[in-house]
TORKE-629139 format. One record per residue (C-alpha): residue number from 0; chain; x, y negated, z. Coordinates in steps of 0.5 Angstrom, whole numbers, plus 500, padded with zeros to 3 digits. Each point is the difference from the previous one (the first is absolute). Example, Ala and Ser with C-alpha at 12.3 -4.5 7.8 and 13.67 -1.06 7.14 Angstrom:
# residues 2
+-----+--------+-----+-----+-----+
| num | chaine |  xx |  yy |  zz |
+-----+--------+-----+-----+-----+
|   0 |      A | 525 | 509 | 516 |
|   1 |      A | 502 | 493 | 498 |
+-----+--------+-----+-----+-----+
END
This chain:
# residues 300
+-----+--------+-----+-----+-----+
| num | chaine |  xx |  yy |  zz |
+-----+--------+-----+-----+-----+
|   0 |      A | 758 | 705 | 817 |
|   1 |      A | 503 | 504 | 494 |
|   2 |      A | 507 | 499 | 497 |
|   3 |      A | 501 | 498 | 493 |
|   4 |      A | 501 | 505 | 495 |
|   5 |      A | 507 | 501 | 497 |
|   6 |      A | 500 | 498 | 492 |
|   7 |      A | 505 | 505 | 497 |
|   8 |      A | 499 | 497 | 493 |
|   9 |      A | 501 | 493 | 503 |
|  10 |      A | 506 | 502 | 504 |
|  11 |      A | 503 | 503 | 493 |
|  12 |      A | 498 | 494 | 496 |
|  13 |      A | 504 | 495 | 505 |
|  14 |      A | 506 | 505 | 500 |
|  15 |      A | 500 | 501 | 492 |
|  16 |      A | 500 | 492 | 500 |
|  17 |      A | 505 | 499 | 505 |
|  18 |      A | 505 | 505 | 496 |
|  19 |      A | 498 | 497 | 493 |
|  20 |      A | 502 | 493 | 503 |
|  21 |      A | 506 | 502 | 503 |
|  22 |      A | 502 | 504 | 493 |
|  23 |      A | 499 | 493 | 496 |
|  24 |      A | 504 | 496 | 505 |
|  25 |      A | 506 | 505 | 500 |
|  26 |      A | 500 | 500 | 493 |
|  27 |      A | 499 | 493 | 499 |
|  28 |      A | 506 | 499 | 504 |
|  29 |      A | 504 | 505 | 497 |
|  30 |      A | 499 | 497 | 493 |
|  31 |      A | 501 | 493 | 503 |
|  32 |      A | 507 | 503 | 503 |
|  33 |      A | 502 | 504 | 494 |
|  34 |      A | 503 | 494 | 496 |
|  35 |      A | 504 | 498 | 506 |
|  36 |      A | 502 | 508 | 501 |
|  37 |      A | 503 | 500 | 493 |
|  38 |      A | 504 | 494 | 500 |
|  39 |      A | 503 | 502 | 507 |
|  40 |      A | 502 | 507 | 497 |
|  41 |      A | 503 | 496 | 494 |
|  42 |      A | 504 | 495 | 505 |
|  43 |      A | 502 | 506 | 504 |
|  44 |      A | 503 | 504 | 493 |
|  45 |      A | 503 | 493 | 498 |
|  46 |      A | 503 | 499 | 507 |
|  47 |      A | 503 | 507 | 500 |
|  48 |      A | 503 | 499 | 493 |
|  49 |      A | 504 | 494 | 502 |
|  50 |      A | 502 | 504 | 506 |
|  51 |      A | 503 | 505 | 496 |
|  52 |      A | 503 | 495 | 496 |
|  53 |      A | 503 | 496 | 506 |
|  54 |      A | 496 | 494 | 498 |
|  55 |      A | 495 | 500 | 506 |
|  56 |      A | 502 | 497 | 507 |
|  57 |      A | 494 | 503 | 505 |
|  58 |      A | 502 | 494 | 505 |
|  59 |      A | 499 | 494 | 496 |
|  60 |      A | 496 | 502 | 493 |
|  61 |      A | 493 | 499 | 499 |
|  62 |      A | 495 | 502 | 495 |
|  63 |      A | 501 | 495 | 496 |
|  64 |      A | 508 | 501 | 500 |
|  65 |      A | 498 | 507 | 498 |
|  66 |      A | 496 | 498 | 494 |
|  67 |      A | 505 | 495 | 498 |
|  68 |      A | 506 | 505 | 500 |
|  69 |      A | 496 | 506 | 497 |
|  70 |      A | 499 | 495 | 493 |
|  71 |      A | 507 | 502 | 499 |
|  72 |      A | 498 | 507 | 498 |
|  73 |      A | 497 | 503 | 494 |
|  74 |      A | 495 | 505 | 501 |
|  75 |      A | 502 | 506 | 494 |
|  76 |      A | 497 | 507 | 499 |
|  77 |      A | 505 | 505 | 498 |
|  78 |      A | 499 | 507 | 497 |
|  79 |      A | 503 | 504 | 505 |
|  80 |      A | 502 | 506 | 495 |
|  81 |      A | 504 | 496 | 495 |
|  82 |      A | 501 | 493 | 504 |
|  83 |      A | 497 | 495 | 495 |
|  84 |      A | 496 | 494 | 502 |
|  85 |      A | 492 | 501 | 498 |
|  86 |      A | 498 | 494 | 496 |
|  87 |      A | 493 | 497 | 499 |
|  88 |      A | 498 | 505 | 495 |
|  89 |      A | 503 | 506 | 503 |
|  90 |      A | 497 | 498 | 507 |
|  91 |      A | 493 | 500 | 496 |
|  92 |      A | 502 | 507 | 497 |
|  93 |      A | 502 | 503 | 507 |
|  94 |      A | 493 | 497 | 503 |
|  95 |      A | 503 | 495 | 504 |
|  96 |      A | 496 | 493 | 500 |
|  97 |      A | 504 | 496 | 504 |
|  98 |      A | 508 | 501 | 502 |
|  99 |      A | 499 | 496 | 506 |
| 100 |      A | 494 | 504 | 503 |
| 101 |      A | 503 | 507 | 498 |
| 102 |      A | 502 | 505 | 506 |
| 103 |      A | 504 | 505 | 499 |
| 104 |      A | 498 | 504 | 506 |
| 105 |      A | 493 | 500 | 498 |
| 106 |      A | 502 | 502 | 493 |
| 107 |      A | 502 | 507 | 503 |
| 108 |      A | 493 | 501 | 501 |
| 109 |      A | 498 | 500 | 493 |
| 110 |      A | 503 | 505 | 495 |
| 111 |      A | 500 | 496 | 494 |
| 112 |      A | 505 | 495 | 504 |
| 113 |      A | 504 | 506 | 504 |
| 114 |      A | 504 | 506 | 499 |
| 115 |      A | 500 | 506 | 505 |
| 116 |      A | 507 | 501 | 503 |
| 117 |      A | 499 | 508 | 502 |
| 118 |      A | 505 | 503 | 504 |
| 119 |      A | 505 | 494 | 497 |
| 120 |      A | 498 | 495 | 505 |
| 121 |      A | 505 | 498 | 506 |
| 122 |      A | 497 | 494 | 502 |
| 123 |      A | 493 | 504 | 501 |
| 124 |      A | 496 | 495 | 496 |
| 125 |      A | 496 | 505 | 496 |
| 126 |      A | 499 | 497 | 494 |
| 127 |      A | 504 | 494 | 497 |
| 128 |      A | 498 | 494 | 496 |
| 129 |      A | 501 | 500 | 493 |
| 130 |      A | 501 | 492 | 501 |
| 131 |      A | 503 | 496 | 505 |
| 132 |      A | 500 | 493 | 502 |
| 133 |      A | 507 | 497 | 501 |
| 134 |      A | 502 | 492 | 502 |
| 135 |      A | 505 | 497 | 496 |
| 136 |      A | 504 | 494 | 502 |
| 137 |      A | 504 | 497 | 494 |
| 138 |      A | 506 | 495 | 500 |
| 139 |      A | 500 | 494 | 496 |
| 140 |      A | 503 | 505 | 494 |
| 141 |      A | 494 | 504 | 501 |
| 142 |      A | 504 | 506 | 502 |
| 143 |      A | 497 | 504 | 507 |
| 144 |      A | 503 | 497 | 506 |
| 145 |      A | 496 | 505 | 504 |
| 146 |      A | 495 | 505 | 499 |
| 147 |      A | 495 | 502 | 505 |
| 148 |      A | 498 | 507 | 500 |
| 149 |      A | 493 | 503 | 504 |
| 150 |      A | 502 | 507 | 503 |
| 151 |      A | 496 | 505 | 504 |
| 152 |      A | 501 | 507 | 503 |
| 153 |      A | 497 | 504 | 505 |
| 154 |      A | 503 | 499 | 507 |
| 155 |      A | 498 | 504 | 506 |
| 156 |      A | 492 | 498 | 501 |
| 157 |      A | 499 | 497 | 493 |
| 158 |      A | 502 | 496 | 494 |
| 159 |      A | 505 | 495 | 501 |
| 160 |      A | 500 | 494 | 495 |
| 161 |      A | 505 | 495 | 499 |
| 162 |      A | 505 | 496 | 496 |
| 163 |      A | 507 | 501 | 498 |
| 164 |      A | 504 | 494 | 496 |
| 165 |      A | 506 | 500 | 496 |
| 166 |      A | 505 | 495 | 498 |
| 167 |      A | 502 | 497 | 493 |
| 168 |      A | 504 | 506 | 499 |
| 169 |      A | 494 | 505 | 501 |
| 170 |      A | 504 | 504 | 504 |
| 171 |      A | 501 | 497 | 507 |
| 172 |      A | 494 | 500 | 505 |
| 173 |      A | 499 | 493 | 502 |
| 174 |      A | 494 | 502 | 505 |
| 175 |      A | 495 | 504 | 502 |
| 176 |      A | 493 | 499 | 504 |
| 177 |      A | 494 | 505 | 502 |
| 178 |      A | 493 | 497 | 500 |
| 179 |      A | 496 | 506 | 502 |
| 180 |      A | 501 | 506 | 503 |
| 181 |      A | 497 | 505 | 506 |
| 182 |      A | 507 | 501 | 503 |
| 183 |      A | 500 | 501 | 508 |
| 184 |      A | 501 | 494 | 504 |
| 185 |      A | 507 | 499 | 503 |
| 186 |      A | 503 | 506 | 495 |
| 187 |      A | 498 | 500 | 493 |
| 188 |      A | 497 | 493 | 500 |
| 189 |      A | 507 | 497 | 501 |
| 190 |      A | 501 | 501 | 493 |
| 191 |      A | 497 | 493 | 500 |
| 192 |      A | 505 | 497 | 505 |
| 193 |      A | 505 | 495 | 496 |
| 194 |      A | 506 | 503 | 504 |
| 195 |      A | 498 | 507 | 496 |
| 196 |      A | 498 | 497 | 494 |
| 197 |      A | 507 | 495 | 499 |
| 198 |      A | 504 | 507 | 500 |
| 199 |      A | 497 | 500 | 492 |
| 200 |      A | 503 | 493 | 498 |
| 201 |      A | 506 | 502 | 496 |
| 202 |      A | 499 | 507 | 499 |
| 203 |      A | 502 | 503 | 493 |
| 204 |      A | 494 | 503 | 497 |
| 205 |      A | 504 | 505 | 495 |
| 206 |      A | 507 | 503 | 499 |
| 207 |      A | 505 | 499 | 494 |
| 208 |      A | 496 | 506 | 497 |
| 209 |      A | 493 | 496 | 500 |
| 210 |      A | 498 | 505 | 506 |
| 211 |      A | 496 | 497 | 506 |
| 212 |      A | 505 | 499 | 505 |
| 213 |      A | 497 | 498 | 506 |
| 214 |      A | 494 | 502 | 505 |
| 215 |      A | 499 | 501 | 508 |
| 216 |      A | 505 | 505 | 504 |
| 217 |      A | 498 | 503 | 507 |
| 218 |      A | 501 | 495 | 505 |
| 219 |      A | 507 | 500 | 503 |
| 220 |      A | 503 | 503 | 494 |
| 221 |      A | 503 | 494 | 496 |
| 222 |      A | 501 | 500 | 492 |
| 223 |      A | 503 | 495 | 496 |
| 224 |      A | 495 | 497 | 496 |
| 225 |      A | 494 | 503 | 503 |
| 226 |      A | 496 | 498 | 506 |
| 227 |      A | 500 | 502 | 507 |
| 228 |      A | 493 | 504 | 502 |
| 229 |      A | 496 | 498 | 506 |
| 230 |      A | 501 | 504 | 506 |
| 231 |      A | 494 | 504 | 502 |
| 232 |      A | 497 | 499 | 493 |
| 233 |      A | 503 | 505 | 496 |
| 234 |      A | 494 | 501 | 496 |
| 235 |      A | 498 | 493 | 498 |
| 236 |      A | 508 | 499 | 498 |
| 237 |      A | 499 | 506 | 496 |
| 238 |      A | 494 | 497 | 496 |
| 239 |      A | 503 | 493 | 499 |
| 240 |      A | 506 | 504 | 497 |
| 241 |      A | 496 | 504 | 496 |
| 242 |      A | 496 | 494 | 498 |
| 243 |      A | 506 | 496 | 498 |
| 244 |      A | 504 | 505 | 496 |
| 245 |      A | 493 | 502 | 496 |
| 246 |      A | 499 | 493 | 498 |
| 247 |      A | 507 | 499 | 498 |
| 248 |      A | 500 | 506 | 496 |
| 249 |      A | 498 | 502 | 493 |
| 250 |      A | 493 | 502 | 503 |
| 251 |      A | 500 | 492 | 502 |
| 252 |      A | 503 | 494 | 498 |
| 253 |      A | 507 | 502 | 497 |
| 254 |      A | 497 | 500 | 493 |
| 255 |      A | 498 | 493 | 501 |
| 256 |      A | 506 | 498 | 503 |
| 257 |      A | 504 | 503 | 495 |
| 258 |      A | 496 | 497 | 494 |
| 259 |      A | 502 | 493 | 504 |
| 260 |      A | 507 | 501 | 500 |
| 261 |      A | 500 | 502 | 493 |
| 262 |      A | 497 | 493 | 498 |
| 263 |      A | 504 | 496 | 505 |
| 264 |      A | 507 | 504 | 497 |
| 265 |      A | 501 | 503 | 507 |
| 266 |      A | 503 | 508 | 499 |
| 267 |      A | 494 | 504 | 502 |
| 268 |      A | 503 | 504 | 506 |
| 269 |      A | 500 | 493 | 503 |
| 270 |      A | 505 | 496 | 504 |
| 271 |      A | 507 | 502 | 502 |
| 272 |      A | 499 | 505 | 505 |
| 273 |      A | 506 | 504 | 500 |
| 274 |      A | 501 | 500 | 508 |
| 275 |      A | 493 | 504 | 500 |
| 276 |      A | 499 | 508 | 499 |
| 277 |      A | 498 | 503 | 494 |
| 278 |      A | 494 | 505 | 501 |
| 279 |      A | 503 | 506 | 501 |
| 280 |      A | 504 | 497 | 506 |
| 281 |      A | 493 | 497 | 503 |
| 282 |      A | 497 | 507 | 499 |
| 283 |      A | 505 | 503 | 505 |
| 284 |      A | 498 | 495 | 505 |
| 285 |      A | 495 | 502 | 506 |
| 286 |      A | 495 | 494 | 498 |
| 287 |      A | 493 | 500 | 501 |
| 288 |      A | 498 | 499 | 493 |
| 289 |      A | 502 | 507 | 498 |
| 290 |      A | 494 | 503 | 504 |
| 291 |      A | 493 | 500 | 497 |
| 292 |      A | 494 | 495 | 503 |
| 293 |      A | 497 | 502 | 506 |
| 294 |      A | 493 | 501 | 502 |
| 295 |      A | 497 | 496 | 507 |
| 296 |      A | 504 | 502 | 506 |
| 297 |      A | 504 | 497 | 506 |
| 298 |      A | 506 | 496 | 499 |
| 299 |      A | 506 | 503 | 501 |
+-----+--------+-----+-----+-----+
END
């Protein structure tokens, strides 16, 4: 009795049909889940904004709590070069149709919305967005009660993303959070630990001359108004230091913060910080931020 002949065409046809069906199913699931993924990303971003603002309790707060508290913040887009807010007409002229949907990190991929930093790039971000999104919580008089600033910079293995919150004097750091990074678990990833982040609370951003007056020191070498680095994670600590100093500096949010101080009647140099060093004194120290950003390597 002869064996049935193999039908290669039929086999290929069945395989292609199965692949097509699987592709359709996967695509359908991806499309169906996309709204949930977008909502989860939005919720995580808002949660981290509240973490940096000291308005989130991980043990008790729910998604509803996050949504309700985030209503206290107004989303604004600023011109990083002159420090001014963009109104609706300016947003339209800049090619930003929706202030809430604007993503500064994505804007760095658009030459019209960003600028190449060249060699003047201590944070290692390559391109700086021309416009940034900030989150402002105002008091009953309409004055800034706190301002949450998105920050990013290169760590050890990739870009670190986070938020830095300043109090009403636009000088004192209220809190910091990090929501995306590729740092080494147990070492650089400790930047997420509440104990380390708590060191930033109460730190003054600027000295009496308006110069950035803080950063991250080497582990075990404390310095007034600076944060102690993470032991075994020198490169990550350096990256965070460079990132904070960049975004507090002239290339980052300083023009905006100076504008806010002028509008609220505060001196441009910020609150009284006479107890802190001037820029020349800070440069003489052996802190990490004096060093350039590093490429991939091992934690030291």
